[in-house]
C-alpha positions, -999 to +999 in steps of 0.1 A: +000+000+000+012+035-008-001+069+001-005+101-019+025+116+001+048+090-015+035+099-049+042+136-042+077+129-030+085+114-064+066+140-084+077+172-067+114+178-059+106+205-033+084+180-014+110+153-016+137+177-003+114+188+026+107+153+036+144+144+034+154+173+055+129+165+082+139+128+082+176+137+085+170+157+118+172+124+137+209+121+128+218+158+132+206+173+100+208+167+063+244+179+059+255+153+085+233+126+070+248+131+035+283+127+050+278+096+071+295+074+045+327+095+049+333+083+085+364+060+086+365+060+048+401+064+033+398+090+005+416+082-027+406+110-051+414+089-082+391+060-071+362+052-094+330+056-075+294+045-083+264+062-066+239+033-070+203+044-073+215+080-071+180+096-073+183+134-078+220+133-068+219+142-031+248+118-023+264+124-056+268+160-047+290+150-017+309+124-036+322+148-063+338+169-036+362+140-028+365+119-060+373+129-096+355+099-112+319+096-100+290+078-118+254+080-108+230+052-118+192+052-115+163+035-133+142+067-133+147+091-162+132+119-141+158+112-113+186+112-138+174+144-154+173+161-119+207+147-110+223+160-141+209+195-133+219+193-096+254+177-100+267+182-136+302+171-125+293+134-124+285+110-152+251+094-153+236+061-165+199+053-167+196+016-159+184-010-134+206-018-105+199-055-110+215-054-144+242-027-146+257-020-180+293-019-167+322-042-172+335-065-144+357-048-118+349-012-130+345+005-096+366+008-065+337+021-043+299+016-046+276+036-023+239+033-021+220+058+001+185+049+013+175+029-018+178-008-010+145-006+010+128-001-023+138-036-035+121-069-028+142-098-015+150-112-050+160-078-064+182-072-033+201-104-039+205-096-076+218-061-068+243-073-043+256-099-068+259-071-095+278-049-071+302-077-064+307-081-101+314-045-109+337-040-079+375-043-081+390-069-057+388-055-022+366-027-035+342-013-009+304-014-008+286+010+016+249+006+023+230+034+041+194+024+049+168+016+074+174-007+103+152-023+130+153+003+158+173-008+189+157+020+210+120+015+215+114+052+214+122+053+177+097+027+167+068+051+164+087+077+143+101+050+119+067+032+116+050+065+108+075+074+082+074+040+065+036+040+065+034+075+050+062+073+024+073+037+018+059+003+008+061-032+022+096-037+009+109-012+035+092-032+063+108-063+048+143-047+050+138-043+088+136-081+090+165-087+066+200-096+079+221-076+054+253-087+072+245-123+065+234-116+029+266-098+021+287-126+036+270-151+014+276-130-016+314-127-014+317-097+009+333-092+043+314-068+065+339-045+082+315-025+103+279-016+109+272+018+126+238+026+138+222+060+142+188+075+153+181+049+179+192+021+156+167+030+129+195+039+104+225+018+095+257+025+077+270-009+066+306-011+053+318-042+034+345-051+009+347-076-019+368-106-009+397-116-031+398-151-044+414-172-017+403-150+013 
């Protein structure tokens, strides 16, 4: 089930931006939210980076400040158009994350920011396999997305947000053990940092080399 508010968030950029800003207050504001992936991340400016399911380029805007080669991928032509306008420094590809049009071992770093909750379990597995394929050996994969709250006080806010703006796939992600799923797909999870009472996770993993 979806609500009209979810439809508005896709149709109107100003509404999406307002919702995003309000949601980011739980982690100290939108600026801090967009920089969560930078914590403990060694910056190699020459690294090739993929912003997976980039949307209108919110995370891409932060990535281009630190890396010279950034590509944004999204299946939505509207999102790609907005991203190009917002962050023209990056390259963009319109395609599905489950079947990316990139060669094997293309990227050193793949980041996905609050997008995996849009996928059903089969799509999620396919995407993780695709990320593994396009990453270089020991390349990093960072997932920022919802997590089952560890603080009971955050259950009402997250439940309200999911009901208003998300679908059943977001609820399913709360039950999904991404750590285990990544391990089964050839990744080693290096860390999982929780924010906003455990309702948001930053999961850092790397592609294992053959023989690891």
